Biopython code that builds the backbone (N, CA, C, O; Angstrom):
import numpy as np
from Bio.PDB.StructureBuilder import StructureBuilder

atoms = [
    (1, "MET", "N", (2.779, 54.295, 11.759)),
    (1, "MET", "CA", (3.929, 53.445, 11.471)),
    (1, "MET", "C", (5.083, 53.795, 12.418)),
    (1, "MET", "O", (5.320, 54.966, 12.716)),
    (2, "VAL", "N", (5.775, 52.794, 12.873)),
    (2, "VAL", "CA", (6.886, 52.980, 13.805)),
    (2, "VAL", "C", (8.098, 53.523, 13.055)),
    (2, "VAL", "O", (8.538, 52.936, 12.067)),
    (3, "SER", "N", (8.634, 54.647, 13.529)),
    (3, "SER", "CA", (9.826, 55.205, 12.875)),
    (3, "SER", "C", (11.075, 55.059, 13.736)),
    (3, "SER", "O", (12.196, 55.138, 13.233)),
    (4, "LYS", "N", (10.878, 54.844, 15.039)),
    (4, "LYS", "CA", (12.011, 54.652, 15.946)),
    (4, "LYS", "C", (11.655, 53.593, 16.981)),
    (4, "LYS", "O", (10.496, 53.420, 17.356)),
    (5, "ILE", "N", (12.692, 52.891, 17.428)),
    (5, "ILE", "CA", (12.508, 51.918, 18.503)),
    (5, "ILE", "C", (13.496, 52.241, 19.618)),
    (5, "ILE", "O", (14.510, 52.906, 19.402)),
    (6, "LYS", "N", (13.180, 51.761, 20.798)),
    (6, "LYS", "CA", (14.063, 51.924, 21.943)),
    (6, "LYS", "C", (14.433, 50.529, 22.428)),
    (6, "LYS", "O", (13.565, 49.684, 22.647)),
    (7, "VAL", "N", (15.727, 50.300, 22.592)),
    (7, "VAL", "CA", (16.176, 48.993, 23.062)),
    (7, "VAL", "C", (17.250, 49.140, 24.125)),
    (7, "VAL", "O", (17.914, 50.169, 24.251)),
    (8, "SER", "N", (17.384, 48.078, 24.872)),
    (8, "SER", "CA", (18.512, 47.899, 25.785)),
    (8, "SER", "C", (19.204, 46.628, 25.340)),
    (8, "SER", "O", (18.586, 45.762, 24.721)),
    (9, "HIS", "N", (20.484, 46.514, 25.655)),
    (9, "HIS", "CA", (21.178, 45.288, 25.284)),
    (9, "HIS", "C", (22.261, 44.962, 26.295)),
    (9, "HIS", "O", (22.707, 45.802, 27.076)),
    (10, "ILE", "N", (22.659, 43.702, 26.240)),
    (10, "ILE", "CA", (23.786, 43.211, 27.028)),
    (10, "ILE", "C", (24.768, 42.648, 26.020)),
    (10, "ILE", "O", (24.424, 41.749, 25.253)),
    (11, "LEU", "N", (25.981, 43.163, 26.012)),
    (11, "LEU", "CA", (27.013, 42.727, 25.070)),
    (11, "LEU", "C", (28.092, 41.955, 25.820)),
    (11, "LEU", "O", (28.660, 42.441, 26.798)),
    (12, "VAL", "N", (28.363, 40.737, 25.340)),
    (12, "VAL", "CA", (29.421, 39.908, 25.920)),
    (12, "VAL", "C", (30.266, 39.325, 24.796)),
    (12, "VAL", "O", (29.876, 39.345, 23.628)),
    (13, "GLU", "N", (31.426, 38.807, 25.172)),
    (13, "GLU", "CA", (32.385, 38.307, 24.200)),
    (13, "GLU", "C", (32.026, 36.935, 23.639)),
    (13, "GLU", "O", (32.204, 36.681, 22.447)),
    (14, "LYS", "N", (31.520, 36.053, 24.496)),
    (14, "LYS", "CA", (31.319, 34.655, 24.097)),
    (14, "LYS", "C", (29.844, 34.265, 24.086)),
    (14, "LYS", "O", (29.048, 34.754, 24.888)),
    (15, "GLN", "N", (29.500, 33.372, 23.156)),
    (15, "GLN", "CA", (28.128, 32.893, 23.063)),
    (15, "GLN", "C", (27.715, 32.177, 24.342)),
    (15, "GLN", "O", (26.573, 32.301, 24.784)),
    (16, "SER", "N", (28.633, 31.433, 24.934)),
    (16, "SER", "CA", (28.297, 30.710, 26.165)),
    (16, "SER", "C", (27.886, 31.679, 27.278)),
    (16, "SER", "O", (26.973, 31.380, 28.047)),
    (17, "GLN", "N", (28.548, 32.830, 27.369)),
    (17, "GLN", "CA", (28.171, 33.850, 28.365)),
    (17, "GLN", "C", (26.762, 34.361, 28.074)),
    (17, "GLN", "O", (25.931, 34.483, 28.973)),
    (18, "ALA", "N", (26.512, 34.656, 26.798)),
    (18, "ALA", "CA", (25.206, 35.187, 26.403)),
    (18, "ALA", "C", (24.097, 34.199, 26.738)),
    (18, "ALA", "O", (23.033, 34.597, 27.212)),
    (19, "LEU", "N", (24.335, 32.926, 26.497)),
    (19, "LEU", "CA", (23.322, 31.910, 26.784)),
    (19, "LEU", "C", (23.054, 31.790, 28.281)),
    (19, "LEU", "O", (21.910, 31.596, 28.690)),
    (20, "ARG", "N", (24.101, 31.905, 29.104)),
    (20, "ARG", "CA", (23.922, 31.865, 30.565)),
    (20, "ARG", "C", (23.084, 33.055, 31.036)),
    (20, "ARG", "O", (22.186, 32.912, 31.865)),
    (21, "ILE", "N", (23.396, 34.223, 30.494)),
    (21, "ILE", "CA", (22.658, 35.431, 30.880)),
    (21, "ILE", "C", (21.202, 35.321, 30.424)),
    (21, "ILE", "O", (20.290, 35.686, 31.165)),
    (22, "LEU", "N", (20.985, 34.817, 29.204)),
    (22, "LEU", "CA", (19.623, 34.643, 28.709)),
    (22, "LEU", "C", (18.837, 33.700, 29.619)),
    (22, "LEU", "O", (17.666, 33.950, 29.908)),
    (23, "ASP", "N", (19.472, 32.622, 30.069)),
    (23, "ASP", "CA", (18.808, 31.705, 31.009)),
    (23, "ASP", "C", (18.399, 32.433, 32.289)),
    (23, "ASP", "O", (17.308, 32.220, 32.817)),
    (24, "GLU", "N", (19.293, 33.297, 32.776)),
    (24, "GLU", "CA", (18.965, 34.072, 33.990)),
    (24, "GLU", "C", (17.769, 34.973, 33.743)),
    (24, "GLU", "O", (16.870, 35.070, 34.578)),
    (25, "LEU", "N", (17.761, 35.637, 32.583)),
    (25, "LEU", "CA", (16.653, 36.528, 32.247)),
    (25, "LEU", "C", (15.341, 35.768, 32.145)),
    (25, "LEU", "O", (14.320, 36.217, 32.667)),
    (26, "LEU", "N", (15.361, 34.627, 31.481)),
    (26, "LEU", "CA", (14.154, 33.834, 31.314)),
    (26, "LEU", "C", (13.668, 33.261, 32.646)),
    (26, "LEU", "O", (12.491, 32.934, 32.804)),
    (27, "GLY", "N", (14.590, 33.146, 33.594)),
    (27, "GLY", "CA", (14.240, 32.684, 34.934)),
    (27, "GLY", "C", (13.795, 33.811, 35.859)),
    (27, "GLY", "O", (13.592, 33.590, 37.053)),
    (28, "GLY", "N", (13.644, 35.020, 35.314)),
    (28, "GLY", "CA", (13.157, 36.143, 36.111)),
    (28, "GLY", "C", (14.212, 37.165, 36.488)),
    (28, "GLY", "O", (13.932, 38.085, 37.256)),
    (29, "GLY", "N", (15.438, 37.020, 35.953)),
    (29, "GLY", "CA", (16.505, 37.977, 36.256)),
    (29, "GLY", "C", (16.187, 39.374, 35.760)),
    (29, "GLY", "O", (15.444, 39.544, 34.793)),
    (30, "ASN", "N", (16.750, 40.373, 36.422)),
    (30, "ASN", "CA", (16.527, 41.780, 36.086)),
    (30, "ASN", "C", (17.476, 42.201, 34.963)),
    (30, "ASN", "O", (18.695, 42.128, 35.119)),
    (31, "PHE", "N", (16.917, 42.640, 33.832)),
    (31, "PHE", "CA", (17.729, 42.987, 32.658)),
    (31, "PHE", "C", (18.747, 44.082, 32.986)),
    (31, "PHE", "O", (19.928, 43.950, 32.665)),
    (32, "LYS", "N", (18.292, 45.156, 33.619)),
    (32, "LYS", "CA", (19.191, 46.282, 33.925)),
    (32, "LYS", "C", (20.347, 45.854, 34.816)),
    (32, "LYS", "O", (21.499, 46.227, 34.592)),
    (33, "GLU", "N", (20.018, 45.067, 35.824)),
    (33, "GLU", "CA", (21.045, 44.581, 36.751)),
    (33, "GLU", "C", (22.077, 43.718, 36.026)),
    (33, "GLU", "O", (23.282, 43.878, 36.219)),
    (34, "LEU", "N", (21.584, 42.799, 35.190)),
    (34, "LEU", "CA", (22.480, 41.905, 34.458)),
    (34, "LEU", "C", (23.327, 42.679, 33.454)),
    (34, "LEU", "O", (24.490, 42.339, 33.235)),
    (35, "ALA", "N", (22.759, 43.710, 32.843)),
    (35, "ALA", "CA", (23.535, 44.554, 31.921)),
    (35, "ALA", "C", (24.650, 45.271, 32.679)),
    (35, "ALA", "O", (25.793, 45.310, 32.223)),
    (36, "ARG", "N", (24.317, 45.830, 33.826)),
    (36, "ARG", "CA", (25.334, 46.540, 34.615)),
    (36, "ARG", "C", (26.462, 45.600, 35.028)),
    (36, "ARG", "O", (27.629, 45.989, 35.058)),
    (37, "ARG", "N", (26.103, 44.367, 35.344)),
    (37, "ARG", "CA", (27.076, 43.402, 35.838)),
    (37, "ARG", "C", (27.928, 42.778, 34.730)),
    (37, "ARG", "O", (29.115, 42.521, 34.937)),
    (38, "HIS", "N", (27.335, 42.531, 33.558)),
    (38, "HIS", "CA", (28.018, 41.718, 32.556)),
    (38, "HIS", "C", (28.383, 42.425, 31.252)),
    (38, "HIS", "O", (29.339, 42.019, 30.591)),
    (39, "SER", "N", (27.656, 43.463, 30.866)),
    (39, "SER", "CA", (27.854, 44.045, 29.537)),
    (39, "SER", "C", (29.210, 44.734, 29.401)),
    (39, "SER", "O", (29.652, 45.453, 30.296)),
    (40, "THR", "N", (29.856, 44.496, 28.261)),
    (40, "THR", "CA", (31.139, 45.147, 27.978)),
    (40, "THR", "C", (30.943, 46.468, 27.236)),
    (40, "THR", "O", (31.909, 47.187, 26.984)),
    (41, "CYS", "N", (29.704, 46.787, 26.887)),
    (41, "CYS", "CA", (29.386, 48.042, 26.206)),
    (41, "CYS", "C", (29.276, 49.160, 27.250)),
    (41, "CYS", "O", (28.798, 48.916, 28.358)),
    (42, "PRO", "N", (29.709, 50.379, 26.915)),
    (42, "PRO", "CA", (29.536, 51.495, 27.857)),
    (42, "PRO", "C", (28.082, 51.688, 28.303)),
    (42, "PRO", "O", (27.837, 52.207, 29.392)),
    (43, "SER", "N", (27.124, 51.279, 27.481)),
    (43, "SER", "CA", (25.708, 51.408, 27.849)),
    (43, "SER", "C", (25.350, 50.531, 29.050)),
    (43, "SER", "O", (24.308, 50.740, 29.671)),
    (44, "GLY", "N", (26.180, 49.569, 29.382)),
    (44, "GLY", "CA", (25.937, 48.711, 30.534)),
    (44, "GLY", "C", (25.751, 49.502, 31.809)),
    (44, "GLY", "O", (24.976, 49.109, 32.681)),
    (45, "LYS", "N", (26.459, 50.621, 31.924)),
    (45, "LYS", "CA", (26.334, 51.478, 33.112)),
    (45, "LYS", "C", (24.931, 52.055, 33.241)),
    (45, "LYS", "O", (24.495, 52.400, 34.339)),
    (46, "ARG", "N", (24.220, 52.162, 32.108)),
    (46, "ARG", "CA", (22.839, 52.669, 32.097)),
    (46, "ARG", "C", (21.845, 51.512, 32.014)),
    (46, "ARG", "O", (20.708, 51.699, 31.581)),
    (47, "GLY", "N", (22.264, 50.339, 32.422)),
    (47, "GLY", "CA", (21.376, 49.179, 32.358)),
    (47, "GLY", "C", (21.190, 48.666, 30.946)),
    (47, "GLY", "O", (20.236, 47.940, 30.665)),
    (48, "GLY", "N", (22.099, 49.041, 30.052)),
    (48, "GLY", "CA", (22.056, 48.583, 28.668)),
    (48, "GLY", "C", (21.252, 49.464, 27.735)),
    (48, "GLY", "O", (21.149, 49.168, 26.544)),
    (49, "ASP", "N", (20.677, 50.546, 28.252)),
    (49, "ASP", "CA", (19.784, 51.410, 27.464)),
    (49, "ASP", "C", (20.522, 52.108, 26.324)),
    (49, "ASP", "O", (21.503, 52.818, 26.549)),
    (50, "LEU", "N", (20.036, 51.896, 25.094)),
    (50, "LEU", "CA", (20.605, 52.564, 23.918)),
    (50, "LEU", "C", (19.726, 53.712, 23.435)),
    (50, "LEU", "O", (20.083, 54.400, 22.479)),
    (51, "GLY", "N", (18.596, 53.924, 24.073)),
    (51, "GLY", "CA", (17.698, 55.000, 23.677)),
    (51, "GLY", "C", (16.950, 54.676, 22.391)),
    (51, "GLY", "O", (16.948, 53.536, 21.928)),
    (52, "PHE", "N", (16.308, 55.709, 21.817)),
    (52, "PHE", "CA", (15.550, 55.557, 20.577)),
    (52, "PHE", "C", (16.478, 55.732, 19.385)),
    (52, "PHE", "O", (17.397, 56.551, 19.413)),
    (53, "PHE", "N", (16.226, 54.952, 18.334)),
    (53, "PHE", "CA", (16.970, 55.120, 17.083)),
    (53, "PHE", "C", (16.112, 54.637, 15.918)),
    (53, "PHE", "O", (15.208, 53.818, 16.081)),
    (54, "GLY", "N", (16.421, 55.164, 14.749)),
    (54, "GLY", "CA", (15.722, 54.770, 13.529)),
    (54, "GLY", "C", (16.513, 53.722, 12.764)),
    (54, "GLY", "O", (17.602, 53.320, 13.173)),
    (55, "ARG", "N", (15.953, 53.294, 11.661)),
    (55, "ARG", "CA", (16.619, 52.297, 10.815)),
    (55, "ARG", "C", (17.922, 52.864, 10.255)),
    (55, "ARG", "O", (18.046, 54.061, 9.997)),
    (56, "GLY", "N", (18.891, 51.957, 10.074)),
    (56, "GLY", "CA", (20.163, 52.354, 9.490)),
    (56, "GLY", "C", (21.179, 52.894, 10.476)),
    (56, "GLY", "O", (22.234, 53.379, 10.067)),
    (57, "ARG", "N", (20.889, 52.822, 11.757)),
    (57, "ARG", "CA", (21.783, 53.393, 12.778)),
    (57, "ARG", "C", (22.674, 52.350, 13.451)),
    (57, "ARG", "O", (23.690, 52.696, 14.053)),
    (58, "MET", "N", (22.299, 51.081, 13.351)),
    (58, "MET", "CA", (23.049, 50.004, 14.011)),
    (58, "MET", "C", (23.543, 49.010, 12.960)),
    (58, "MET", "O", (23.083, 49.030, 11.818)),
    (59, "VAL", "N", (24.477, 48.144, 13.346)),
    (59, "VAL", "CA", (24.932, 47.119, 12.408)),
    (59, "VAL", "C", (23.748, 46.230, 12.031)),
    (59, "VAL", "O", (22.828, 46.040, 12.827)),
    (60, "LYS", "N", (23.777, 45.687, 10.810)),
    (60, "LYS", "CA", (22.579, 45.036, 10.251)),
    (60, "LYS", "C", (22.050, 43.870, 11.073)),
    (60, "LYS", "O", (20.835, 43.724, 11.204)),
    (61, "GLU", "N", (22.927, 43.028, 11.634)),
    (61, "GLU", "CA", (22.454, 41.877, 12.416)),
    (61, "GLU", "C", (21.695, 42.339, 13.659)),
    (61, "GLU", "O", (20.645, 41.796, 14.004)),
    (62, "PHE", "N", (22.246, 43.345, 14.316)),
    (62, "PHE", "CA", (21.625, 43.905, 15.517)),
    (62, "PHE", "C", (20.291, 44.545, 15.153)),
    (62, "PHE", "O", (19.273, 44.306, 15.803)),
    (63, "GLU", "N", (20.313, 45.357, 14.111)),
    (63, "GLU", "CA", (19.109, 46.078, 13.705)),
    (63, "GLU", "C", (17.989, 45.118, 13.305)),
    (63, "GLU", "O", (16.838, 45.310, 13.697)),
    (64, "ARG", "N", (18.317, 44.099, 12.534)),
    (64, "ARG", "CA", (17.308, 43.130, 12.079)),
    (64, "ARG", "C", (16.630, 42.481, 13.290)),
    (64, "ARG", "O", (15.404, 42.376, 13.334)),
    (65, "ALA", "N", (17.422, 42.051, 14.263)),
    (65, "ALA", "CA", (16.868, 41.398, 15.456)),
    (65, "ALA", "C", (16.047, 42.377, 16.293)),
    (65, "ALA", "O", (14.964, 42.029, 16.764)),
    (66, "ALA", "N", (16.549, 43.589, 16.481)),
    (66, "ALA", "CA", (15.870, 44.577, 17.324)),
    (66, "ALA", "C", (14.511, 44.974, 16.752)),
    (66, "ALA", "O", (13.528, 45.056, 17.488)),
    (67, "TRP", "N", (14.453, 45.220, 15.442)),
    (67, "TRP", "CA", (13.192, 45.641, 14.817)),
    (67, "TRP", "C", (12.179, 44.509, 14.778)),
    (67, "TRP", "O", (10.978, 44.772, 14.719)),
    (68, "ALA", "N", (12.627, 43.252, 14.808)),
    (68, "ALA", "CA", (11.717, 42.105, 14.755)),
    (68, "ALA", "C", (11.023, 41.842, 16.096)),
    (68, "ALA", "O", (9.996, 41.165, 16.142)),
    (69, "LEU", "N", (11.578, 42.374, 17.177)),
    (69, "LEU", "CA", (11.012, 42.140, 18.505)),
    (69, "LEU", "C", (9.742, 42.953, 18.737)),
    (69, "LEU", "O", (9.553, 44.013, 18.141)),
    (70, "LYS", "N", (8.881, 42.447, 19.605)),
    (70, "LYS", "CA", (7.746, 43.216, 20.113)),
    (70, "LYS", "C", (8.224, 43.900, 21.389)),
    (70, "LYS", "O", (9.179, 43.442, 22.018)),
    (71, "VAL", "N", (7.570, 44.986, 21.773)),
    (71, "VAL", "CA", (7.938, 45.690, 23.000)),
    (71, "VAL", "C", (7.851, 44.718, 24.172)),
    (71, "VAL", "O", (6.844, 44.034, 24.354)),
    (72, "GLY", "N", (8.925, 44.665, 24.966)),
    (72, "GLY", "CA", (8.999, 43.778, 26.114)),
    (72, "GLY", "C", (9.688, 42.454, 25.821)),
    (72, "GLY", "O", (10.074, 41.740, 26.746)),
    (73, "GLU", "N", (9.848, 42.116, 24.541)),
    (73, "GLU", "CA", (10.480, 40.853, 24.164)),
    (73, "GLU", "C", (11.997, 40.936, 24.271)),
    (73, "GLU", "O", (12.591, 42.005, 24.139)),
    (74, "ILE", "N", (12.606, 39.777, 24.515)),
    (74, "ILE", "CA", (14.061, 39.646, 24.609)),
    (74, "ILE", "C", (14.521, 38.685, 23.521)),
    (74, "ILE", "O", (13.920, 37.630, 23.318)),
    (75, "SER", "N", (15.591, 39.058, 22.823)),
    (75, "SER", "CA", (16.108, 38.232, 21.730)),
    (75, "SER", "C", (16.965, 37.082, 22.243)),
    (75, "SER", "O", (17.434, 37.093, 23.382)),
    (76, "LYS", "N", (17.157, 36.101, 21.388)),
    (76, "LYS", "CA", (18.204, 35.112, 21.597)),
    (76, "LYS", "C", (19.514, 35.840, 21.311)),
    (76, "LYS", "O", (19.473, 36.935, 20.749)),
    (77, "PRO", "N", (20.677, 35.285, 21.671)),
    (77, "PRO", "CA", (21.938, 35.965, 21.386)),
    (77, "PRO", "C", (22.099, 36.266, 19.893)),
    (77, "PRO", "O", (21.857, 35.412, 19.040)),
    (78, "VAL", "N", (22.514, 37.500, 19.601)),
    (78, "VAL", "CA", (22.720, 37.969, 18.237)),
    (78, "VAL", "C", (24.207, 38.269, 18.068)),
    (78, "VAL", "O", (24.770, 39.074, 18.811)),
    (79, "ARG", "N", (24.835, 37.629, 17.102)),
    (79, "ARG", "CA", (26.275, 37.819, 16.898)),
    (79, "ARG", "C", (26.526, 38.968, 15.918)),
    (79, "ARG", "O", (25.927, 39.032, 14.844)),
    (80, "THR", "N", (27.422, 39.870, 16.314)),
    (80, "THR", "CA", (27.908, 40.931, 15.431)),
    (80, "THR", "C", (29.427, 40.966, 15.567)),
    (80, "THR", "O", (30.015, 40.166, 16.294)),
    (81, "GLN", "N", (30.054, 41.904, 14.858)),
    (81, "GLN", "CA", (31.512, 42.022, 14.962)),
    (81, "GLN", "C", (31.954, 42.456, 16.358)),
    (81, "GLN", "O", (33.138, 42.370, 16.682)),
    (82, "PHE", "N", (31.019, 42.921, 17.189)),
    (82, "PHE", "CA", (31.353, 43.388, 18.535)),
    (82, "PHE", "C", (31.259, 42.283, 19.587)),
    (82, "PHE", "O", (31.817, 42.409, 20.677)),
    (83, "GLY", "N", (30.556, 41.208, 19.259)),
    (83, "GLY", "CA", (30.359, 40.112, 20.203)),
    (83, "GLY", "C", (28.933, 39.606, 20.119)),
    (83, "GLY", "O", (28.317, 39.626, 19.054)),
    (84, "TYR", "N", (28.411, 39.153, 21.250)),
    (84, "TYR", "CA", (27.054, 38.592, 21.320)),
    (84, "TYR", "C", (26.163, 39.522, 22.131)),
    (84, "TYR", "O", (26.487, 39.892, 23.260)),
    (85, "HIS", "N", (25.044, 39.889, 21.539)),
    (85, "HIS", "CA", (24.094, 40.814, 22.161)),
    (85, "HIS", "C", (22.830, 40.079, 22.574)),
    (85, "HIS", "O", (22.343, 39.211, 21.849)),
    (86, "ILE", "N", (22.311, 40.420, 23.715)),
    (86, "ILE", "CA", (20.948, 40.059, 24.089)),
    (86, "ILE", "C", (20.204, 41.386, 24.072)),
    (86, "ILE", "O", (20.583, 42.331, 24.764)),
    (87, "ILE", "N", (19.151, 41.448, 23.280)),
    (87, "ILE", "CA", (18.454, 42.698, 23.030)),
    (87, "ILE", "C", (17.053, 42.646, 23.631)),
    (87, "ILE", "O", (16.350, 41.644, 23.504)),
    (88, "LYS", "N", (16.661, 43.725, 24.279)),
    (88, "LYS", "CA", (15.300, 43.847, 24.788)),
    (88, "LYS", "C", (14.693, 45.119, 24.209)),
    (88, "LYS", "O", (15.232, 46.210, 24.392)),
    (89, "LYS", "N", (13.568, 44.974, 23.509)),
    (89, "LYS", "CA", (12.879, 46.154, 22.978)),
    (89, "LYS", "C", (12.033, 46.751, 24.085)),
    (89, "LYS", "O", (11.211, 46.063, 24.690)),
    (90, "THR", "N", (12.238, 48.043, 24.348)),
    (90, "THR", "CA", (11.543, 48.683, 25.454)),
    (90, "THR", "C", (10.556, 49.768, 25.009)),
    (90, "THR", "O", (9.799, 50.286, 25.830)),
    (91, "GLY", "N", (10.557, 50.118, 23.712)),
    (91, "GLY", "CA", (9.621, 51.129, 23.255)),
    (91, "GLY", "C", (9.602, 51.306, 21.750)),
    (91, "GLY", "O", (10.499, 50.846, 21.043)),
    (92, "GLU", "N", (8.564, 51.980, 21.269)),
    (92, "GLU", "CA", (8.401, 52.319, 19.854)),
    (92, "GLU", "C", (7.741, 53.692, 19.775)),
    (92, "GLU", "O", (6.994, 54.102, 20.663)),
    (93, "ARG", "N", (8.045, 54.390, 18.677)),
    (93, "ARG", "CA", (7.287, 55.628, 18.395)),
    (93, "ARG", "C", (7.331, 55.962, 16.925)),
    (93, "ARG", "O", (6.753, 56.963, 16.502)),
]
sb = StructureBuilder()
sb.init_structure("model")
sb.init_model(0)
sb.init_chain("A")
sb.init_seg("    ")
for serial, (resi, resn, name, xyz) in enumerate(atoms, 1):
    if name == "N":
        sb.init_residue(resn, " ", resi, " ")
    sb.init_atom(name, np.array(xyz, "f"), 0.0, 1.0, " ", f" {name:<3s}", serial, name[0])
structure = sb.get_structure()
């Protein structure tokens, strides 16, 4: 059973920004590069990498979307009190 997941994310202020970035990703854009360029989260400097975490560590909207993804999948924009996140699951253990 999976006890921790590893994700990267791109955090932006507006849904329209998130949708533009998602279009770039779906068109073959590099997630790490786009995170470094656009993310307002400090993790953007690391390509959006948040590392491994277990349940109960992130806000519920983010956590629900992140745990629902398969490794390698990218979410649609997820709204939280921090803004709009595009989440990519990169690992499980």
